[in-house]
C-alpha positions in Angstrom: -10.7 -6.3 17.0 -9.8 -9.8 17.6 -7.3 -9.8 14.8 -5.2 -7.0 16.6 -4.8 -9.2 19.8 -2.5 -11.5 18.1 1.4 -11.1 18.0 3.5 -10.6 14.9 6.7 -12.5 14.9 9.1 -11.0 12.3 11.4 -14.0 12.7 8.9 -16.5 11.3 8.3 -14.5 8.1 9.8 -16.1 5.1 12.5 -14.4 3.1 11.1 -13.5 -0.2 12.7 -14.8 -3.5 14.5 -12.2 -5.5 17.2 -9.8 -5.7 16.0 -6.7 -3.5 19.4 -5.3 -2.7 18.6 -2.1 -4.5 16.6 -1.1 -1.3 19.8 -0.3 0.5 20.9 2.3 -2.1 17.7 4.4 -2.3 17.6 7.9 -1.1 15.5 7.9 2.2 12.7 8.5 2.7 10.9 6.9 -0.3 7.4 5.8 -1.0 5.9 2.3 -1.1 2.7 0.9 -2.5 1.3 -2.4 -1.3 -0.7 -4.3 -3.9 0.3 -2.3 -7.0 -1.8 -4.3 -9.2 -0.9 -3.4 -12.9 1.0 -0.4 -11.7 -1.1 2.7 -12.7 -1.1 4.5 -9.4 2.8 3.9 -9.0 3.6 5.0 -12.3 1.3 8.3 -11.8 3.3 8.9 -8.5 6.7 8.3 -10.1 5.8 10.7 -12.8 4.5 13.5 -10.4 7.3 13.0 -7.9 10.4 12.6 -10.1 12.9 13.4 -7.2 11.5 10.4 -5.1 11.5 6.8 -5.4 8.7 4.6 -5.1 8.6 0.9 -4.5 5.4 -1.0 -5.8 4.8 -4.4 -4.6 2.5 -6.9 -6.4 2.4 -10.6 -5.6 0.2 -11.9 -8.4 2.1 -13.1 -11.5 -0.3 -11.9 -14.2 -0.8 -8.3 -12.7 3.0 -7.9 -12.1 3.6 -8.9 -15.7 1.2 -6.2 -16.9 2.9 -3.8 -14.7 6.3 -4.6 -15.8 5.3 -4.2 -19.5 4.1 -0.5 -18.7 7.2 0.1 -16.7 9.4 -1.1 -19.8 7.2 0.8 -22.3 8.0 4.1 -20.3 11.7 3.4 -20.6 12.0 2.1 -16.9 11.7 5.2 -14.9 14.8 5.5 -12.5 12.5 6.3 -9.5 10.1 3.5 -9.9 10.8 0.0 -8.6 8.3 -2.9 -9.3 8.7 -5.8 -6.9 7.1 -9.2 -7.3 6.7 -10.5 -3.9 4.4 -11.0 -0.9 4.4 -7.5 0.5 4.6 -8.5 4.2 7.5 -10.7 3.5 9.3 -7.9 1.4 8.6 -5.2 3.9 9.9 -7.1 6.9 13.2 -8.1 5.5 13.9 -5.4 2.9 12.4 -2.0 4.3 14.5 -0.5 7.1 12.8 1.4 10.0 11.8 5.0 9.3 12.3 4.5 5.6 9.0 5.5 4.3 7.5 8.9 3.7 4.4 7.5 2.2 2.7 4.0 2.2 -0.2 3.4 0.0 -2.6 0.5 0.4 -5.0 0.9 -2.5 -8.1 -1.3 -2.7 -6.8 -4.3 -1.0 -8.6 -7.5 -0.9 -11.6 -6.6 1.4 -12.2 -10.0 2.9 -15.8 -8.9 3.7 -16.9 -12.0 5.7 -16.7 -11.6 9.6 -14.5 -14.7 9.9 -12.1 -13.1 7.5 -11.6 -9.9 9.7 -8.1 -10.8 10.6 -6.9 -10.9 7.0 -7.7 -7.2 6.5 -4.5 -5.0 6.7 -5.7 -2.6 9.3 -6.6 -5.7 11.7 -3.3 -7.4 11.3 -0.7 -7.4 14.0 1.7 -6.6 11.0 0.5 -2.9 11.2 2.7 -2.4 14.2 5.8 -3.4 12.2 4.6 -1.4 9.2 4.3 1.7 11.5 7.9 1.5 12.5 9.0 1.7 8.8 7.2 5.1 8.3 8.9 8.2 9.3 7.5 10.5 12.0 5.1 12.8 10.2 4.9 10.1 7.3 1.7 9.2 5.5 -0.3 6.1 5.3 -3.1 6.2 2.8 -5.9 3.7 2.3 -8.5 3.6 -0.6 -11.6 1.4 -0.8 -15.0 1.3 -2.5 -16.5 -0.3 0.4 -17.6 2.2 3.1 -17.7 -0.4 6.0 -14.0 -1.2 5.2 -13.0 2.5 5.3 -15.0 3.1 8.7 -13.3 0.0 10.2 -9.9 1.0 8.9 -10.3 4.6 10.4 -11.1 3.1 13.9 -8.5 0.6 13.8 -5.6 2.7 12.3 -6.4 5.6 14.8 -7.6 3.9 18.0 -5.4 0.7 17.9 -2.4 1.8 15.8 -1.9 5.4 16.8 -2.3 7.2 13.4 -4.3 10.3 13.1 -6.8 11.0 10.2 -5.3 13.9 8.2 -8.2 14.0 5.5 -10.9 11.9 4.0 -11.7 12.3 0.2 -14.8 10.9 -1.6 -14.5 10.3 -5.2 -17.5 9.9 -7.7 -16.0 11.1 -11.0 -13.9 9.0 -13.3 -11.8 11.8 -14.0 -10.3 11.4 -10.5 -9.3 7.7 -10.9 -5.6 7.0 -10.1 -5.7 3.1 -10.8 -7.5 0.6 -12.8 -9.5 -0.6 -9.7 -10.6 3.1 -9.0 -11.6 3.6 -12.5 -13.7 0.4 -12.5 -15.6 1.3 -9.4 -16.1 4.9 -10.3 -17.2 3.8 -13.9 -20.1 1.7 -12.3 -21.3 4.5 -10.3 -19.7 3.6 -6.9 -18.2 6.0 -4.5 -14.5 5.6 -3.7 -12.9 6.8 -0.5 -9.3 7.8 0.2 -8.3 8.3 3.7 -4.9 9.8 4.5 -3.6 9.1 7.9 -0.4 10.7 9.5 2.1 9.1 12.0 
């Protein structure tokens, strides 16, 4: 892919605004969600894995506001950390190497046009950096309602970035929805796919 030929320079990535010093005090490894939306997936993960922390990053103000409201209504779970930032900037500056047991990329902006291919996460040179943040044997999981996005991601993440496909799950029932996006797509009859990769 053309996008993978570019070089990622961490030194040119801006420092995100905010106090993220809490990352230094987390027990490793922990989980990370890129593009948390209104927080449904991260909240579910935190509830199902009470002994492991998850950082959930969302860059849009409105979705992050709704996420924080849910987080506060739940009494601010101690293993859940909502972050308002650009995920790439946050990861570069505040996630150490080999810190992540799991990294979730759920329903990212598909950027469907051919000219937008270099904006898809699996085509970004940033993936080389993200891989260093995941422990050996760690998990990278991607979900999408677009089959062409999934097929492209499977090829790129395995052939270019060196991950192995662990499993692929196709969802059609709303009872399996783990996020607002997933519920929306399943409710209108679309098939959603979750692919789990292992480092």
